[in-house]
PALOMI-602787 format. One record per residue: residue in three letters; x, y, z of N, C-alpha, C, O, CB in turn. Coordinates in steps of 0.1 Angstrom, whole numbers, plus 2048, in hexadecimal, padded with zeros to 3 digits. Atoms other than C-alpha are relative to their C-alpha. Glycine has a CB too. Layout:
N
AlaXYZXYZXYZXYZXYZ/...
This chain:
298
Met8087F480080080080080980C80081380D8087F680080C/Asn7F87F380080D8237F77FB80980B7EF80B80D7FE8077F2/Arg8037F77F580F83A8147FC80E7FB8038147F380B80180A/Pro8047F28057FB85B80F80980A8068108088117F2802804/Pro7F87F57FB80D87C8147FC80480E80580881680180C7F7/Thr8057FD7F27F78838337F67F68037F07EF7FB7FA80F800/Leu80B8087FB7DF8708487F48098037F68148088047F780C/Val80C7F87FD7BB87C84D7F87F880A7F47ED8087F78027F3/Glu8098067F57A887586D7F680B8047F98168078097FC80C/Tyr80B7F77FD78688487480080C7F67FB8177FA80180580E/Gly8007F580A78A89885480B80A80080B8147F97F3807801/Ile7F57F77FE7AA8A985F80D7F97FD80F7EE80280080680E/Ala7F38068027CD8A385280880080D80980A8148078087F5/Ile7F98027F47E389686E80E7FB7FD8117F67F37F97F780A/Asp7F280580080888E8757FF7F18027FA7ED80C80980780A/Pro80080F7FE80C8688708077FC80D8037F28138077FA7F4/Asp7F98047F482386888E7F680080C7F97FA81680C809803/Ser8097FF7F58058718A47F97F38037F47F180D7F680B7FD/Met80680D7FF7F984E89E8087F68088047EC80E7FD7FA7F3/Val7F78097F981783E8AE80880680C80F7FE81380A7FA7F6/Thr7F97F97F58248578C77F680580A7ED80D80780880C7FB/Pro80A7FB7F681085B8E780280E80480D8138078027F780D/His8017F27FB80687E8F07F780080C7EB80480A7FC80A7F4/Asp8088027F47FA8799137FB80E8058038188058087F980B/Thr8057F47FA7E48939247FF7FE80F7F77F68147F28037FA/Ala7FF8017F17EB8989497F48078077F280481280D804805/Gly80A7F87FA7CF8B194F7F27FD7FA7F17F97EE80380E800/Phe80E8028057A98AE94C7FA80C7F97FC8187FE7F77FC80C/Glu8077F58077968C39337F57FB7F77F87F17F080B8087F7/Leu80B8048097758C09218028077F38078117F27F2804806/Glu8007FA80D7728C68FC7F780C7FF7EE80D8077FC7F57F5/Ala8077F38017648E78F07F17FE7FF7EA8078048058077F4/Asp80F8028027418D98E77FA7F68097EF7F18077FD7FD7F2/His80480A7F773E8C19047F38058087F381080C80B7FC80A/Pro80C7FB7F971B8C291480280380F7F98098157F57F57FF/Gly7FD7FE7F272B8C393780680E80380881280E8087F6806/Leu7FA7F37FE73B8E59317F68098077EA80A8038058067F2/Gly8087F77F972E8FF9497F97FA80C7F38008157F58057F7/Asp8068077F47238E496380C7FE8098147F48077F97F37FB/Ala7F48007F773C8EA97F8007F380880B7ED80A80080C80A/Gly80080D7F87318CB9938047F47F780C7EC7FC7F27FE805/Tyr7FC80B8097358B497580F8017FD8167F77FD7F88017F3/Ile7F27FE8037578C396D8097FB80C8137F580A80380E7FC/Ala7F88047F47638BE9918007F180280A7EB8057FA80780C/Arg80180F7FF75789A9918097F97F68107F07F97F17FB7FF/Arg7F880580B76789397080F8018038177F88017FD8067F3/Lys7F27FE7FD7888A197C8057F780B8107F180A80380F805/Phe7FD8097F578788C99C8027F27FA80C7EB7FD7F580080A/Leu7FF80E80578186C98880C7FF7F68127F57F57F37FC7F8/Phe7F580080979B87696E80D7FE8088157F680480180E7F9/Asp7F38017F87B687A9898017F280680C7EC8057FF80A80B/Ile7FE80D7FA7AF85999B8017F47F68097EB7F97F47FD809/Thr7FF80A80A7AB84497C80E8017F88147F77F57F58007F6/Arg7F37FE8067CA85396C80B7FB8098157F480580380F7FD/Thr7F68067F67DE84B98C8007F180080B7EB8007FD80680E/Ala80180E8007D182898B8067FA7F380D7F07F47F27FB802/Arg7FB80480D7DA82496680F8008008167F67FC7FB8087F5/Leu7F17FF8017FE83096A8067F780A8127F280880480E804/Ala7FB80A7F78028199887FD7F27FC8017E98047FB80380E/Lys80480D8057F47FC9747F87F980A7F97ED80C80D7F87FD/Glu80A8067F67D97F698E7F37FD7F97F18037EE7FE80A80C/Pro80D8028067B67E99877F780C8027FB8168087FA7F4807/Pro8097F47FF7998019837FC80280F7F97F98167F37FD7F8/Pro8037FD7F27938139A47F17FD8037E87FD7FA80280F803/Leu80E8017FC77380C9B87FA80E8028008168088007F880E/Ile8067F280175C82A9B37F38008087EB7F78067FE8047F2/Glu80D7FE7FA7408369C97F880A7F77FB8167F880180580F/Tyr8067F78097298449AF7F58098067EF8058107F97F77F5/Thr80A7F67FA7138639B57F27FC7FC7EF7F47F380480E7FB/Asp80F8018046ED8659B47FE8037F27F67FD7EB7F880880A/Glu8027FC80E6EF8779938057F67F67FF7F37EC80680E7FE/Glu7FA80A80970685D9837F77F48007F47EE7F680E7FC805/Thr80980B7FF6EF8429907F38037F87ED7FA7F27FD7FC80E/Arg80C7FC8076D18559828017FE7F17F97F97EA7FB80E803/Ile7FD80180F6E185795F8007F17FC7FB7ED7F280D8077FD/Trp7FF80F8026E98319617F27FA7FF7EF7F37F68097F980A/Arg80E8058006C582996A7F78057F57ED7FE7F17FA80280E/Glu8087FB80B6B783F94F8047F97F37FC7F67EA80280F7FF/Val7FB80580D6CD8319337FF7F17FF7FB7EC7F480F8047FE/Thr7FF80E8016D180C93B7F37F97FC7F37EF7F48057FA80C/Pro80C8078046AC8019397FD8027F17F87F97EA7F4805808/Lys8027FD80F6A981291680A7F87F88067F27ED80280F7FD/Leu7F68088076C980190B7FC7F18017FD7EA7F780E802805/Asp80380E7FE6BE7DF9197F57FC7F67F57F17F07FB7FD80E/Glu80B80380969E7E19058057FF7F18007F67EA7F580A801/Leu7FA80080D6B17E98E58097F47FE8097EE7F380780D7FD/His7F780B8016CB7CF8EC7F97F37FD7FD7EB7F58097FF80D/Ala80880D8016B17B38EF7FC7FE7F17FA7F37ED7F4800809/Lys80580080E6A57BC8CC80B7FF7F680A7F97EB7F780B7FD/His7F77FD80B6C47C68B980F7FC8038177FC7FA80080E7FE/Ala7F28037FD6E57BB8CB8037F17FB7FA7E97FA80380180F/Ser7FC80D8046F979D8BF7FF7F680B7FF7F981780F8007FB/Glu80280B7F66F577B8D180C80080980B7FE8157FF7F37F9/Ile7F48007F871977D8DD7FF80A80B80280781780D8027F8/Tyr8017F57F671379E8EE7F57FC80B7F87FE8177FC80D7F9/Leu80B8037F76F27938FE8047F580A8017F68167F37FC7F9/Lys7FC80B7F770077390C80A80580A8098028168077F57F8/Ala7F67FB7F671E78591C7FA80A80A7FE80981580B8077F8/Lys8067F67F77097A192A7F87F880B7F87FD8177F68097F9/Arg8078087F66F378793C80A7F980A8077F98167F77F57F9/Glu7F68077F871177494980780A80A80A80681580B7F97F8/Leu7FA7F67F77207949587F68078097FA80E81380680B7F7/Ala80B7FB7F76FE79D96880180F80280081480D8017F980D/Ile8007F18007017C295F7F28058017EA8037F78078067F4/Gly80E7FC7FE6E17D196D7FD80E7FE8068167FA7FD7FD80E/Glu8047F38036CD7F096980080A80C7FF81680A7F28007FB/Arg8027F77F46CC7FD98D80D80680680D81180A7F97F880B/Glu7F37FB7FA6F07FF99980B7FF7F580C7F67ED8037F780C/Ile7F47FF80971080998680A7F580580E7F681180680E800/Pro7F780A7FC7277EB98780E80580381280F7FD8007F47F6/Gln7F17FD7FE74B7EC9948087F97F58077ED7F38047FC80E/Leu7F880580B7627E897680B7F680580F7ED7FE80680B7F8/Arg7F68097FB77B7D798D7FB7F28018017E87FE80680580E/Thr80680D7FE7637BB9947FE7F97F28007ED7F07F2801807/Leu80280580D75A7B796F80E7FB7FA80E7F17F37FA80A7F7/Ser7F28048057807B69678047F380580A7EB7FE80A80B804/Glu7FC80D7FA78579997F7F97F57F97FF7EA7F77FD80080F/Arg80780B80776A78596D8057FE7F28077F37ED7F18047FF/Leu7FB80180E77878D94A80D7F88018107F07F880380E7FA/Thr7F380780079A7819557FE7F18028067E97FC80880580C/Arg80280F7FF78C75F95F7FB7FA7F37FD7EE7F17F57FE80C/Glu80680680C77975B93E8098017F480A7F77ED7F48087FD/Thr7F97FE80D79076992380E8058028158097F87F98097F7/Ala7F37FA7FC7B077593580180E7FC80C8147FA80B7F87F8/Met8007F18027A679992D7FE80680D7F98008177F58047F6/His8037F87F47A57B49477FD80E7FC7FF8127F180C7FF80A/Leu8047F28037987D894A80B80880780F8068127F2803806/Ala7F67F77FB7B27F394E7FA80E8017F38137F880C8017F6/Pro8067F37FE7A881595C80580A7F681180A7F380380580E/Ala7FD7F58097A88339447F980D8047ED80C8077FD7FC7F1/Glu8067F37FC7A285794D7F88077F57F08107F880B80A805/Gly8077FB80C79485E92A8067FA7F480C7EF7F5801810800/Ala7FA80580D79E85990680F80080181580B8057FB8087F4/Leu7F18017FF7C284D9068078027F38018007E88047F2806/Pro7F97FF80D7DD8538EC8007F27F97FF7E880080F804803/Tyr80280C8077DB8398D180A7F58048057EA8078028037F1/Arg7F680A7FC7FB8278D97FE7FB80E7FF7EE81080E8067FF/Thr8038047F27F38268FE7F47F78007F47EC8077FE80C809/Phe80C8088007D08198F78037F27FA7FF7E88007F58077F8/Tyr7FE80D8077DC7FD8DF80A7F88088097EC8088048037F2/Glu7F78087F87F97F38F57F97F980C7FC7EE80F80B809806/Ser8088067F67E07ED9117F97F47FB7F87E98017F780A807/Ile80880B8067CA7D78FB80A7F57FC8067E97FE7F88057F4/Ala7F680A8047E97C58EE8047F780C8077EB80B80D8067FA/Gly7FE8077F47EF7BB9127F47FA8077F47F781280780980A/Arg80D8067FC7CB7AF9157F980880A7F18038128027F2805/Gly8077F77F77C07CD9297F880A7F87FE8137F180A807809/Phe8087F68077A37E191C7FE80D8087F880C8137F27FA7FC/Pro8027F47F87A38069277F28048027EA8047F880880B7FA/Val80E7FD7FE78281093780080D80980880F8127F97F5807/Thr8027F47F87768329457F67FD80B7EF7F380B7FB80B7F6/Gln8098027F57638369657F780C8037F180D80E8087FC80C/Phe8097F57FE7508579607F47FE7F77F57F67EE80880D7FC/Leu80C80180872D85B9527FE80C7F88028177FB7F47FD809/Arg8037F58097218719367F780A8077F28088127F87FB7F3/His8087F57F971089293E7F17FD7FF7EC7F87F480380D7F9/Gly80E8047FF6EB88E9487F88077F67EC8037F47FB80380D/Ser8087F980A6DF8A792E7FF7F97F37F67FC7EB80680E7FE/His80180880C6E788F9128037F180280E7EC7FF80B8067F6/Pro7FE80E7FC6E386B91F8007F77F48057EC7F57F67FC80A/Glu80180980B6DD85E8FC80D7FF7F880E7F67EF7F58057F7/Phe7F47FF8087008668EF80B80580880980E8107FD8087F3/Thr7F47FB7FA72386C8FA80B8037F580D7FA7ED8057F780B/Pro7F57FD80973F87D8E680D7F98038177FB7FB80180F7FE/Glu7F48077FB7598698F97FC7F38077F17F280B80880A80A/Pro80380D7F975C8469087FD80380F80580981580B7F67FE/Asp8037FE7F274B84692A7FC7F28067FE7E87FF7F480A802/Met80380C7F974082C9447F67F77F97F77EB7F87FC80380E/Ile80B8078077208239318057FA7F38037EE7F07F48097FD/His7FA80580D73381F9108097F48038077EA7FC80880C7F9/Asp7F780A7FD74E80A91F7F97F38067FB7E880280B804809/Cys80580B7F973A7F59377F57F87F87F47EC7F97FA80580D/Leu80B80680771B7EF9218037FE7F17FB7F87EA7F4808801/Gly7FC80380E72E7EF90080B7F77FE80A7EC7F880380D7FA/His7F48088027517E19028017F48098067EA80580C809802/Val7FD80B7F77517CC9217FA7F37FD8017E87FD7FC80580E/Pro80780D8027377B191A8077F77F58097EB7F77F28017FD/Pro7FB80880A7467A58F980E7FA8038137F07FE8028077F3/Leu7F38057FC7687A090A7FF7F38078097EC80980780A809/Met80280E7FB7597819198017F57F68027EA7F97F27FF807/Asn7FF80980B75A7718F780F7FF7FB8158097F87F78047F4/Arg7F280280377C7628EE8038047F280E80B7F08037F1801/Asp7FD7FC80E7797688C880180F80080A8157F97F57FB7F7/Tyr8007F180077178D8CE80C80580781380E8037F3805807/Ala7F47FC7F978D7908E880C7FF7F88158077F88017F880D/Glu7F48028087A67828D08018097F480C80E7F18017F17FB/Leu8007F680B79B7988B480580E80580D8147FF7F18027FA/Leu7FC7F37FA79F7B78CA80E80080481580A8017F780380C/Thr7F28017FC7C07AB8D880A8017F38148087F48037F4807/Leu7F87FF80C7CE7A78B480180E7FB80B8137F77FA7F67F5/Ile7FF7F18047C47CB8AB80980780981180F8047F1806802/Gly7F77F97F77D67D78CA80E7FD7FE8178067FD7FC7FC80F/Lys7F28048037F57C38C38068067F481180B7F38017F1800/Ala7FC7FB80D7F77CE89F80280F80180C8157FC7F67FD7F5/Ala8007F17FF7F07F38A780B80580981180F8077F3806804/Ala7F57FD7F78097F38C480E7FD7FB8188018017FD7F980D/Thr7F38048058247E38AF8058087F581180B7F47FF7F17FC/Thr7FB7F980C8257F688E80580E8037FF81580B7F58007F6/Pro7FB7F27FF83A81688C7FA8097F57FD8157F480F8007FF/Asn8067F880B82582186E7F28058047E97FE8077FE7F67F4/Gly80C7FA7FC80A83A8757F47FD7F77E97FC7FC80280F800/Glu80B8048097F68318567FA7F38047EE7F18038068007F2/His80580D7FC7F480D8627F780180C7ED7FB80D80C7F7803/Val8087FF7F47E78188847F38067FC7E880280280780A80A/Leu80D7FB8047CC82D8737F87F67FA7EB7F67FC80380C7F7/Met80780A8067C281085E7FA7F680A7EE7F380A8097F87F6/Leu8058097F57BF7F987D7F68078087EC80080D80C7FC808/Lys80A7F97F87AD8148907F28017F87E87FF7FF80580F802/Arg80D8008077938178747FA7F27FF7EE7F08008038057F1/Phe80580D7FF7907F18737F97FE80D7EE7F880D80B7F57FE/Ser8068017F37897F28987F38088017EA80480780A80480B/Trp80C7F77FF77180F8957F47FA7FA7E97FA80080380E7FA/Phe80B80580775B7FF87C7FD7F18037F47EB7FD8028017F1/Ser80380E7FB75B7DD88E7FE80180F7F280081480B7F67FC/Ile8018007F27627DF8B37F880C8057F080A80F80E801806/Glu8087F57FB7538028B77F38027FA7E980480180980D7FE/Phe80D7FD80773880689D7FD7F57F57F97F87EA80180D7F9/Gly80280B8097357E388D7F27FB8017EC7FA80B80A7F6803/Leu80D8088017167D18818047F27FB80E7F07F57F68077F6/Ile7FD80D8037157AC87C7F37F87FB7E87FB8008077F980B/Gln80B8098046FF79286A7FE7F580A8087EE80D8027FB7F2/Glu80380B7F76EE7798817F27FA7FC7E88017FD80080480F/Arg80D8078036D37608757F88097F67EC80A7F87F87FE80D/Gly8087F880A6CA7768577FD80E8047F68157FC7F57F87FC/Glu8037F37FC6C879686B80C8088038178028067F780080D/Val7F57F77FD6DF7B48707FF80380F7F580981380080C7F7/Lys8007FD7F26E87B789580C80980381580B7FB8027F3808/Val7F57F77FB6FE7CF8A980A7F98098067F28127F980C807/Phe7F78047F671E7C78BA80B80A80381380880C8087F37FA/Gly7F77F67FD7327E78B97FD80880D7F180B80F80180A7F4/Ala8037FA7F37367F78DB7FB80E7FF7F281280880D801808/Gly8057F380173081A8CF7F18017FD7EA80A8018078087F5/Ile80F80080370D8108C27F97FA80D7EF8008117FE7F67F4/Leu8068067F57057F98DF7FE80980D7F58068158077F3804/Ser8007F87F470B8148F97F880D7FE7F881680680E804805/Ser8087F48036F482E8E97F27FC7FB7F17F67F08078097F5/Phe80E8038056CE82B8E67FC8087F57F18067EF7F680180C/Gly8027F980D6D08448CA8077F97F58017F97EA80580E802/Glu7F980680B6EA8328B67FB7F37FB7FC7EF7F080F7FE804/Ile80480E8036DA80F8B77F58017F47F87FB7EA7F97F980C/Pro8097FF80B6BB8188A28058087F48028047E87F3806804/His7FA7F980B6CF83188E8087F77F78077F87EB80880C805/Ser7F78098086E98178837F87F67F87FD7F37ED8097F980A/Leu80780B8076CF7FE8787F58057F67F27FF7EC7F97F780A/Phe80C7FC8086B281386A80180E7FA7F98117F17F57FF809/Ser8007F28056BC8378638028017F180C7FB7ED80A809808/Pro7FD7FE80E6B984183F80C8097FD8108097F17F38067F9/Ser7F57F88026D585984480E7F98018187FE7FF80080C809/Ala7F48087FE6EE83D84B8017F67F57F77F17EF7FF7F980E/Thr7FD80B80A6FF8258338047F380780A7F481180B8057F6/Arg7FC80D7FB70380083A8057F77F57FD7F37EC7F37F9807/Arg7FA80780B71B7ED8248077F380680A7F381180A8097F9/Pro7F880C7FC72C7CB82580E80480581480E8008017F67F5/Phe7F37FD7FB74C7CB83980B7FB7F680E7EF7F58027F980E/Val7F58038097687CD81F80C80880580C8148067FC8057F1/Thr7F57FA7F87897D383080680C7F98098167FF80A7F6803/Asp7F97F58077997E98157F780D8007FD8188008037FC7F1/Asn8097F47FF77A80081680080580F8008128117F27FD7FC/Val8017FC7F277980083C80C80880580B81280B7FF7F4809/Ile7F47FA7FB79D80A84280380E7F980D8147FD80C7F77FE/Arg7FF7F380679982882B7F580A8037F48157FE8027FF7F1/Gln80C7F97FD77883483980380980D8058048187F57F7803/Asp7FF7F67F477B85484F7F38008077E97FB80380480E7FB/Tyr80C7FF7F876285B86A80280C80A80D81180C7FD7F3808/Asp8007F67F67598758847FA7FB80D7EE7F880E7F880D7FB/Pro8058067F47568688A87F78098087F180581280B7FC809/Ser8087F67F87448888B57F18007FC7EA80780380680D7FF/His80E8008057238818A27FB7F27FE8037E87FE7FF8087F4/Met80580C80470C86589A8077FB7F38098037EB7F08017FE/Gln7F980580C71D84E8817F77FF7F47EB7FE7F58067F3803/Val80880180C71284D85D8047F47F77FE7F17ED80180D7F8/Asp7FB80B80872783084F8017F48098087F481480E8037FA/Phe80080D7F872280C85C8047F57F68007F57EA7F37FD807/Phe7FC80C8077317EB8507FB7F48077FC7F281380F8007FE/Ile80680C7FB7217C98548097F47FE80C7F17F27F27FD7F9/Ala7F880C8017377AB85C7F87F38007EE7F380780B80080B/Pro80880C7FF72B7888558027F780C7FA7EF8108037F77F4/Ser7FD8077F473B77A87480D80580781480D8018027F17FD/Phe7F47FD7FA75677E88E80C7F97FA8177FE7FA7FF7FD80F/Ala7F580880776B76387D8048087F48108087F17FB7F27FD/Phe7FC7F880B76A77885E80880C80481380F7FD7F38057F8/Leu7F87F57FC77679787080E7FD8058188038017F980780C/Arg7F28057FB7937848818087FD7F48148007F47FE7F5809/Ser7F980480C79D77685F80480C7F881080D7F37F87F67F7/Glu7FC7F480879C79884E80B80880881480D8017F38097FF/Leu7F67F97F97B07A786A80D7FA7FF8188007FD7FC80280F/Gln7F48088017CA78C8698068037F28138057F17FE7F1802/Gly7FB7FD80E7CD79284380580E7FF80F8107F87F57FE7F6/Leu7FB7F38017D07B784780D8028078168098027F680A807/Val7F47FF7F87EB7B486280C7FA7F88178007F77FF7F980D/Lys7F68068097FE79D84B8048087F481080A7F17FC7F27FC/Arg7FE7F880C7FA7B382D80880D8038108117FB7F38047FA/Leu7F97F47FB8077D184180E7FD8048168068077F980780A/Gly7F28047FC8267BD84B80280280F80E80481380A8077F8/Ile7FE7FE7F28207C18708027F38077F97EA8067F3807806/Ala7FD80C7FA8307A68847FB80080F8008088178107FD800/Val8068017F381B79D8A38027F28068027E87FE7F1804800/Ser7FD80D7FA8227818BC7F37FB8067F37F080C80B80080A/
């Protein structure tokens, strides 16, 4: 593959080195259009959780035990019943089975440390604390070591249907359950190993897009129906019907060469979706891509 003169992410030309060089952020700051801006209580809570989870991550400790506030519990109880109803109709079988086994309920926010211990027993995966979105290399290095980074803050209560960043609902109700499945865990781990190994920024971007349109916003065929398995869809009661039925969205077969060149914008509802025929297909495609890119993974 010929390397383009620049890489484009979210519609903006970027330095390829940004894909392979961690640019860690030591201080907490909300994005300019975040719904929590102007809410002093929310900002103070986010800063507190940012500090304790960052400390735990750097010390390689498990997710801290959190005493969640009444407002956080209210948001959880508002969102999870709506998601449960949609999951029962539209989520993949692998996801539904894992969610039942983990006994993630609607009333109380689970402790990620407890869920991590269960994952370790099932698939040798564990949950690693994250204060927010991590640098690409840092994120993929954690996954390569079978640790999935998870946040412990909740989205702002003014927009419970959507979050512009990964939050507790996104991670716990999107990413965590499928990690109980060995095939899914191995697919994710291979993405992490390849992205953490290559020194080529273009390769990381390709792998990131492969992950985005599968692990994050993937659709899958099951028993003649299109089901949801991407965490970004599963954790949003707005994204689930949008991904499957909205006339403003496209749904195409998962063709790897198309996927790895497809840009996207994470700050809005997605408009491009790809449908995979199976997890076995995705793993085979990923193995072929890694080999084609010449990335040596152990």
